[in-house]
BAMAR-102284 format. One record per residue (C-alpha): residue number from 1; x, y, z. Coordinates in Angstrom, 3 decimals, decimal comma. Layout:
# residues N
+------+----------+----------+----------+
! dovo !       px !       py !       pz !
+------+----------+----------+----------+
!  NUM !        X !        Y !        Z !
...
+------+----------+----------+----------+
END
This chain:
# residues 332
+------+----------+----------+----------+
! dovo !       px !       py !       pz !
+------+----------+----------+----------+
!    1 !   62,317 !   15,639 !  -49,144 !
!    2 !   62,612 !   16,732 !  -52,779 !
!    3 !   59,604 !   18,007 !  -54,717 !
!    4 !   59,059 !   15,564 !  -57,623 !
!    5 !   56,128 !   17,490 !  -59,117 !
!    6 !   58,218 !   20,384 !  -60,530 !
!    7 !   55,333 !   22,774 !  -59,795 !
!    8 !   54,141 !   24,663 !  -56,771 !
!    9 !   51,536 !   22,321 !  -55,325 !
!   10 !   48,329 !   23,476 !  -53,664 !
!   11 !   48,133 !   21,837 !  -50,252 !
!   12 !   44,332 !   21,681 !  -50,490 !
!   13 !   44,599 !   18,850 !  -53,051 !
!   14 !   46,151 !   15,397 !  -53,225 !
!   15 !   48,741 !   15,111 !  -56,016 !
!   16 !   49,585 !   12,180 !  -58,287 !
!   17 !   52,529 !   11,918 !  -60,684 !
!   18 !   52,572 !    8,995 !  -63,129 !
!   19 !   55,622 !    7,334 !  -64,608 !
!   20 !   54,611 !    9,012 !  -67,896 !
!   21 !   55,204 !   12,333 !  -66,056 !
!   22 !   51,516 !   13,212 !  -66,270 !
!   23 !   50,491 !   15,202 !  -63,200 !
!   24 !   47,018 !   15,130 !  -61,624 !
!   25 !   45,547 !   16,987 !  -58,689 !
!   26 !   42,410 !   15,851 !  -56,893 !
!   27 !   41,591 !   13,333 !  -54,186 !
!   28 !   42,913 !    9,898 !  -53,266 !
!   29 !   39,885 !    7,580 !  -53,044 !
!   30 !   41,605 !    4,291 !  -52,159 !
!   31 !   44,246 !    1,725 !  -53,040 !
!   32 !   43,195 !   -1,939 !  -53,241 !
!   33 !   44,866 !   -4,882 !  -54,947 !
!   34 !   47,531 !   -2,665 !  -56,592 !
!   35 !   44,864 !   -0,385 !  -58,144 !
!   36 !   44,818 !    3,287 !  -57,156 !
!   37 !   41,485 !    5,082 !  -57,445 !
!   38 !   42,055 !    8,824 !  -57,841 !
!   39 !   39,368 !   11,471 !  -58,409 !
!   40 !   40,983 !   14,052 !  -60,674 !
!   41 !   39,914 !   17,682 !  -60,348 !
!   42 !   39,213 !   17,788 !  -64,115 !
!   43 !   39,040 !   14,172 !  -65,326 !
!   44 !   36,703 !   12,675 !  -62,671 !
!   45 !   37,498 !    9,232 !  -61,208 !
!   46 !   40,451 !    7,409 !  -62,755 !
!   47 !   42,097 !    4,055 !  -61,983 !
!   48 !   45,852 !    3,454 !  -62,185 !
!   49 !   48,123 !    0,460 !  -61,726 !
!   50 !   50,188 !    0,986 !  -58,590 !
!   51 !   53,371 !    0,365 !  -60,582 !
!   52 !   52,499 !    3,367 !  -62,790 !
!   53 !   52,545 !    5,742 !  -59,806 !
!   54 !   55,817 !    7,684 !  -59,666 !
!   55 !   54,944 !   10,067 !  -56,843 !
!   56 !   51,979 !   10,646 !  -54,559 !
!   57 !   51,191 !   13,228 !  -51,897 !
!   58 !   48,124 !   13,470 !  -49,665 !
!   59 !   46,771 !   16,808 !  -48,488 !
!   60 !   45,394 !   15,323 !  -45,279 !
!   61 !   45,712 !   12,186 !  -43,241 !
!   62 !   45,178 !    8,758 !  -44,751 !
!   63 !   45,113 !    5,284 !  -43,222 !
!   64 !   47,769 !    3,011 !  -44,705 !
!   65 !   47,403 !   -0,756 !  -44,407 !
!   66 !   50,652 !   -2,721 !  -44,515 !
!   67 !   51,482 !   -6,213 !  -45,760 !
!   68 !   51,864 !   -7,367 !  -42,143 !
!   69 !   48,148 !   -6,359 !  -41,751 !
!   70 !   48,925 !   -3,452 !  -39,395 !
!   71 !   47,512 !    0,044 !  -40,030 !
!   72 !   49,004 !    3,505 !  -39,454 !
!   73 !   47,640 !    6,999 !  -40,061 !
!   74 !   49,286 !   10,199 !  -41,243 !
!   75 !   50,082 !   12,398 !  -44,226 !
!   76 !   51,495 !   10,214 !  -46,977 !
!   77 !   54,186 !   11,093 !  -49,500 !
!   78 !   55,907 !    8,833 !  -52,013 !
!   79 !   59,094 !   10,133 !  -53,637 !
!   80 !   61,874 !    8,343 !  -55,554 !
!   81 !   60,650 !    4,881 !  -54,575 !
!   82 !   60,524 !    5,790 !  -50,880 !
!   83 !   57,390 !    6,342 !  -48,793 !
!   84 !   56,930 !    8,695 !  -45,854 !
!   85 !   54,128 !    8,841 !  -43,308 !
!   86 !   54,263 !   12,088 !  -41,316 !
!   87 !   57,903 !   12,281 !  -42,425 !
!   88 !   58,818 !    8,818 !  -41,160 !
!   89 !   60,374 !    6,740 !  -43,987 !
!   90 !   59,471 !    3,163 !  -44,886 !
!   91 !   59,590 !    0,943 !  -47,963 !
!   92 !   56,907 !    1,618 !  -50,535 !
!   93 !   56,612 !   -2,142 !  -51,129 !
!   94 !   55,106 !   -2,474 !  -47,617 !
!   95 !   51,926 !   -0,607 !  -48,639 !
!   96 !   48,883 !   -2,842 !  -49,063 !
!   97 !   45,941 !   -0,432 !  -48,927 !
!   98 !   45,264 !    3,300 !  -48,649 !
!   99 !   41,989 !    4,687 !  -47,277 !
!  100 !   41,282 !    8,433 !  -46,863 !
!  101 !   40,861 !    9,681 !  -43,309 !
!  102 !   41,944 !    8,558 !  -39,897 !
!  103 !   41,265 !    5,268 !  -38,158 !
!  104 !   37,816 !    6,271 !  -36,949 !
!  105 !   35,155 !    3,619 !  -36,453 !
!  106 !   32,767 !    5,392 !  -38,836 !
!  107 !   35,286 !    5,053 !  -41,675 !
!  108 !   35,152 !    1,257 !  -41,423 !
!  109 !   31,374 !    0,927 !  -41,834 !
!  110 !   29,073 !    1,017 !  -44,846 !
!  111 !   25,399 !    0,134 !  -45,071 !
!  112 !   22,507 !    0,033 !  -47,511 !
!  113 !   18,759 !   -0,574 !  -47,232 !
!  114 !   16,288 !   -1,206 !  -50,066 !
!  115 !   12,481 !   -1,370 !  -50,051 !
!  116 !    9,942 !   -2,354 !  -52,686 !
!  117 !    6,128 !   -2,454 !  -52,455 !
!  118 !    3,097 !   -3,351 !  -54,558 !
!  119 !   -0,329 !   -2,195 !  -53,293 !
!  120 !   -3,626 !   -2,954 !  -55,077 !
!  121 !   -7,278 !   -2,475 !  -54,137 !
!  122 !  -10,600 !   -2,989 !  -55,887 !
!  123 !  -11,512 !   -6,403 !  -57,274 !
!  124 !   -8,358 !   -7,718 !  -55,588 !
!  125 !   -6,846 !   -6,396 !  -52,376 !
!  126 !   -3,144 !   -7,141 !  -52,501 !
!  127 !   -0,130 !   -6,024 !  -50,486 !
!  128 !    3,460 !   -7,040 !  -51,321 !
!  129 !    6,532 !   -5,846 !  -49,447 !
!  130 !   10,139 !   -6,755 !  -50,131 !
!  131 !   13,050 !   -5,457 !  -48,109 !
!  132 !   16,789 !   -5,983 !  -48,064 !
!  133 !   19,633 !   -4,515 !  -46,043 !
!  134 !   23,376 !   -4,920 !  -45,777 !
!  135 !   25,911 !   -3,705 !  -43,237 !
!  136 !   29,663 !   -4,147 !  -43,565 !
!  137 !   32,680 !   -3,305 !  -41,445 !
!  138 !   36,036 !   -3,580 !  -43,230 !
!  139 !   39,548 !   -2,996 !  -41,938 !
!  140 !   42,911 !   -4,262 !  -43,137 !
!  141 !   42,769 !   -7,100 !  -40,598 !
!  142 !   39,112 !   -8,123 !  -40,568 !
!  143 !   35,714 !   -7,991 !  -42,257 !
!  144 !   32,199 !   -8,244 !  -40,812 !
!  145 !   29,170 !   -8,704 !  -43,056 !
!  146 !   25,438 !   -8,880 !  -42,269 !
!  147 !   22,530 !   -9,237 !  -44,729 !
!  148 !   18,749 !   -9,263 !  -44,489 !
!  149 !   16,268 !  -10,269 !  -47,197 !
!  150 !   12,540 !  -10,554 !  -46,595 !
!  151 !    9,187 !  -10,690 !  -48,354 !
!  152 !    5,647 !  -10,325 !  -47,045 !
!  153 !    2,522 !  -10,656 !  -49,216 !
!  154 !   -1,211 !  -10,732 !  -48,548 !
!  155 !   -3,957 !  -11,305 !  -51,124 !
!  156 !   -7,624 !  -10,659 !  -50,165 !
!  157 !   -6,701 !  -10,928 !  -46,500 !
!  158 !   -4,762 !  -14,199 !  -46,825 !
!  159 !   -0,998 !  -14,425 !  -46,434 !
!  160 !    0,721 !  -15,697 !  -49,573 !
!  161 !    4,363 !  -15,067 !  -48,620 !
!  162 !    6,218 !  -14,458 !  -45,375 !
!  163 !    9,902 !  -15,354 !  -45,595 !
!  164 !   12,916 !  -13,788 !  -43,909 !
!  165 !   16,641 !  -14,546 !  -44,128 !
!  166 !   19,398 !  -13,030 !  -41,975 !
!  167 !   23,036 !  -13,988 !  -42,543 !
!  168 !   26,162 !  -12,795 !  -40,790 !
!  169 !   29,859 !  -13,678 !  -40,898 !
!  170 !   33,162 !  -12,461 !  -39,489 !
!  171 !   36,467 !  -12,919 !  -41,333 !
!  172 !   39,971 !  -12,502 !  -39,921 !
!  173 !   42,718 !  -12,159 !  -42,531 !
!  174 !   45,835 !  -14,242 !  -42,014 !
!  175 !   47,422 !  -13,057 !  -45,272 !
!  176 !   46,596 !  -10,692 !  -48,089 !
!  177 !   43,910 !  -13,024 !  -49,491 !
!  178 !   43,389 !  -15,945 !  -47,072 !
!  179 !   41,134 !  -15,507 !  -44,062 !
!  180 !   39,731 !  -17,473 !  -41,166 !
!  181 !   35,995 !  -17,374 !  -40,573 !
!  182 !   35,645 !  -17,988 !  -36,817 !
!  183 !   31,854 !  -17,768 !  -37,029 !
!  184 !   29,041 !  -17,538 !  -39,531 !
!  185 !   25,341 !  -17,534 !  -38,688 !
!  186 !   22,088 !  -17,744 !  -40,640 !
!  187 !   18,455 !  -17,451 !  -39,596 !
!  188 !   15,719 !  -18,416 !  -42,061 !
!  189 !   11,933 !  -18,503 !  -41,802 !
!  190 !    9,381 !  -19,543 !  -44,450 !
!  191 !    6,122 !  -21,133 !  -43,232 !
!  192 !    5,102 !  -21,822 !  -46,840 !
!  193 !    8,149 !  -24,089 !  -47,087 !
!  194 !    7,100 !  -25,599 !  -43,734 !
!  195 !   10,042 !  -23,928 !  -41,984 !
!  196 !    9,159 !  -22,050 !  -38,806 !
!  197 !   12,813 !  -21,529 !  -37,821 !
!  198 !   16,075 !  -22,667 !  -39,367 !
!  199 !   19,325 !  -21,735 !  -37,626 !
!  200 !   22,788 !  -22,543 !  -38,978 !
!  201 !   25,989 !  -21,893 !  -37,030 !
!  202 !   29,470 !  -22,761 !  -38,228 !
!  203 !   33,080 !  -21,797 !  -38,847 !
!  204 !   35,541 !  -22,145 !  -41,697 !
!  205 !   38,003 !  -20,317 !  -43,894 !
!  206 !   38,046 !  -18,488 !  -47,217 !
!  207 !   39,963 !  -16,788 !  -49,983 !
!  208 !   39,596 !  -13,437 !  -51,764 !
!  209 !   39,953 !  -14,271 !  -55,456 !
!  210 !   39,699 !  -10,604 !  -56,495 !
!  211 !   39,698 !   -7,564 !  -54,212 !
!  212 !   40,178 !   -4,153 !  -55,781 !
!  213 !   38,306 !   -0,872 !  -56,100 !
!  214 !   36,063 !   -2,149 !  -58,932 !
!  215 !   35,671 !   -5,883 !  -58,258 !
!  216 !   35,322 !   -8,092 !  -55,187 !
!  217 !   35,011 !  -11,865 !  -55,413 !
!  218 !   35,392 !  -14,053 !  -52,364 !
!  219 !   34,619 !  -17,686 !  -51,504 !
!  220 !   34,446 !  -19,218 !  -48,055 !
!  221 !   32,771 !  -21,881 !  -45,992 !
!  222 !   33,202 !  -24,815 !  -43,687 !
!  223 !   31,402 !  -27,219 !  -41,321 !
!  224 !   28,428 !  -26,188 !  -39,237 !
!  225 !   25,322 !  -27,299 !  -37,383 !
!  226 !   21,715 !  -26,687 !  -38,489 !
!  227 !   18,652 !  -26,700 !  -36,232 !
!  228 !   15,233 !  -26,709 !  -37,935 !
!  229 !   11,770 !  -26,369 !  -36,372 !
!  230 !    8,977 !  -27,169 !  -38,799 !
!  231 !    5,702 !  -25,256 !  -38,942 !
!  232 !    3,616 !  -28,448 !  -38,970 !
!  233 !    4,232 !  -32,200 !  -39,117 !
!  234 !    2,186 !  -35,380 !  -39,170 !
!  235 !    0,931 !  -36,807 !  -35,895 !
!  236 !    3,669 !  -38,635 !  -34,008 !
!  237 !    6,549 !  -37,003 !  -35,907 !
!  238 !    9,074 !  -34,688 !  -34,298 !
!  239 !    8,721 !  -31,035 !  -35,289 !
!  240 !   12,468 !  -30,381 !  -34,872 !
!  241 !   15,587 !  -31,687 !  -36,579 !
!  242 !   19,266 !  -31,095 !  -35,850 !
!  243 !   22,049 !  -32,066 !  -38,219 !
!  244 !   25,685 !  -31,487 !  -39,037 !
!  245 !   26,040 !  -29,416 !  -42,187 !
!  246 !   28,566 !  -28,128 !  -44,678 !
!  247 !   28,244 !  -24,584 !  -46,049 !
!  248 !   29,898 !  -22,872 !  -49,037 !
!  249 !   29,315 !  -19,196 !  -49,751 !
!  250 !   30,607 !  -17,002 !  -52,597 !
!  251 !   29,996 !  -13,314 !  -53,286 !
!  252 !   30,769 !  -11,263 !  -56,381 !
!  253 !   30,485 !   -7,487 !  -56,796 !
!  254 !   31,616 !   -5,552 !  -59,857 !
!  255 !   31,340 !   -1,903 !  -60,846 !
!  256 !   30,136 !   -2,074 !  -64,480 !
!  257 !   30,171 !    1,724 !  -64,861 !
!  258 !   30,403 !    4,680 !  -62,507 !
!  259 !   26,615 !    4,414 !  -62,021 !
!  260 !   25,828 !    0,688 !  -62,348 !
!  261 !   26,977 !   -2,133 !  -60,034 !
!  262 !   26,527 !   -5,867 !  -60,541 !
!  263 !   26,245 !   -8,139 !  -57,511 !
!  264 !   25,759 !  -11,874 !  -57,076 !
!  265 !   25,726 !  -14,359 !  -54,218 !
!  266 !   25,465 !  -18,130 !  -54,018 !
!  267 !   25,227 !  -20,066 !  -50,772 !
!  268 !   24,997 !  -23,859 !  -50,622 !
!  269 !   24,132 !  -25,869 !  -47,511 !
!  270 !   24,160 !  -29,635 !  -47,302 !
!  271 !   22,649 !  -31,420 !  -44,290 !
!  272 !   20,639 !  -34,533 !  -43,565 !
!  273 !   17,708 !  -35,488 !  -45,799 !
!  274 !   15,353 !  -35,186 !  -42,803 !
!  275 !   16,328 !  -31,503 !  -42,493 !
!  276 !   15,893 !  -30,820 !  -46,224 !
!  277 !   19,107 !  -32,229 !  -47,655 !
!  278 !   20,790 !  -29,942 !  -50,151 !
!  279 !   19,577 !  -26,337 !  -50,247 !
!  280 !   20,840 !  -23,144 !  -51,823 !
!  281 !   20,212 !  -19,406 !  -51,898 !
!  282 !   21,186 !  -17,645 !  -55,129 !
!  283 !   20,846 !  -13,932 !  -55,848 !
!  284 !   21,965 !  -11,767 !  -58,737 !
!  285 !   21,098 !   -8,166 !  -59,486 !
!  286 !   22,117 !   -4,689 !  -60,507 !
!  287 !   22,103 !   -1,393 !  -58,641 !
!  288 !   21,730 !    1,844 !  -60,599 !
!  289 !   22,752 !    5,136 !  -58,971 !
!  290 !   19,935 !    7,689 !  -59,235 !
!  291 !   21,648 !   10,214 !  -56,966 !
!  292 !   24,605 !   10,128 !  -54,584 !
!  293 !   22,335 !    8,480 !  -52,003 !
!  294 !   19,394 !    6,801 !  -53,784 !
!  295 !   19,619 !    3,704 !  -56,033 !
!  296 !   17,285 !    1,617 !  -58,165 !
!  297 !   17,817 !   -2,067 !  -57,295 !
!  298 !   16,701 !   -5,020 !  -59,415 !
!  299 !   17,390 !   -8,576 !  -58,164 !
!  300 !   16,460 !  -12,131 !  -59,076 !
!  301 !   16,414 !  -14,660 !  -56,213 !
!  302 !   16,288 !  -18,448 !  -56,461 !
!  303 !   15,869 !  -20,502 !  -53,283 !
!  304 !   15,852 !  -24,283 !  -53,406 !
!  305 !   15,339 !  -26,999 !  -50,784 !
!  306 !   15,897 !  -30,398 !  -52,320 !
!  307 !   13,784 !  -32,400 !  -49,864 !
!  308 !   11,100 !  -30,223 !  -48,192 !
!  309 !    9,355 !  -31,704 !  -45,149 !
!  310 !    5,735 !  -32,534 !  -45,928 !
!  311 !    2,925 !  -30,715 !  -44,135 !
!  312 !    0,518 !  -32,286 !  -41,623 !
!  313 !   -2,008 !  -32,933 !  -44,425 !
!  314 !    0,582 !  -34,826 !  -46,480 !
!  315 !    1,169 !  -32,117 !  -49,097 !
!  316 !    4,798 !  -31,405 !  -49,987 !
!  317 !    5,954 !  -27,819 !  -50,573 !
!  318 !    7,615 !  -27,058 !  -53,897 !
!  319 !   11,398 !  -27,267 !  -53,861 !
!  320 !   12,005 !  -24,027 !  -55,765 !
!  321 !   11,015 !  -20,437 !  -55,020 !
!  322 !   11,759 !  -17,537 !  -57,354 !
!  323 !   11,522 !  -13,805 !  -56,684 !
!  324 !   11,985 !  -10,747 !  -58,871 !
!  325 !   12,640 !   -7,808 !  -56,562 !
!  326 !   12,496 !   -4,175 !  -57,671 !
!  327 !   13,122 !   -1,570 !  -55,039 !
!  328 !   14,665 !    1,759 !  -54,142 !
!  329 !   17,804 !    1,714 !  -52,035 !
!  330 !   19,453 !    4,184 !  -49,697 !
!  331 !   23,222 !    4,223 !  -49,114 !
!  332 !   24,020 !    5,029 !  -45,511 !
+------+----------+----------+----------+
END
């Protein structure tokens, strides 16, 4: 294969040649949605349109995802409109994604945990804990996502908050942007909303509106079934309710700067009025990188149940709950 770089290249670096004939050495970070993220040895992280890439060479092995949703691993080189993986030629137009490294399980996973606390003693003894966690597995063909969000509070020995939400979904891509969602699951608990246990199970489909190295925006959903057990009910009433439901979920993540990320999520569930009717979970926040591992996370959460079930004493919980969460996160 010819050398398009017109210099003696150092095999310890990845090399990128633009259509403007500008040459960069550094490290290939990824290719998503026709955007190449490249960490230059001198210019830090840069983003380039895939059409502006004239030539590319990896120092080590990379995992290449193809438009048919298959994945292969090897040393990549792109020269004169042709692509080669370990010397085997194929059409450059078949490349969908590029991820550094081999197809090891660890390369598919990412995770983050965040914890916030407020402790007071003296005239008022108060304990507040908030915790959140996310785990994701992403390949060219599929995506698994799991989230946890919880709050526990006690004031002068009396519980004032104790809610927990766990959501999980699995997506299987049938094209570059459309995916099937064979299963999604949510567990929710909030005794102060008169919910001892709320389980939702369903399936559906979705669409990635934007998916590149800086921005991800996806929407999905479908029919499901919700089972609710209430913490307390009036005498003679059933403390459980099962209902068909319809769920819509959208997530948005955007890298505002190299150090600040914006994230948002909105999930809507509609079931029977006896089970609460319309409800939603909305979250928006920012994450600020303090170091390569530690982040400062600030989030605003709005939970709403349109028709809460009244307690045994006849009182009705408020429909809306708001939380401002400030915590420190760890990228795993």
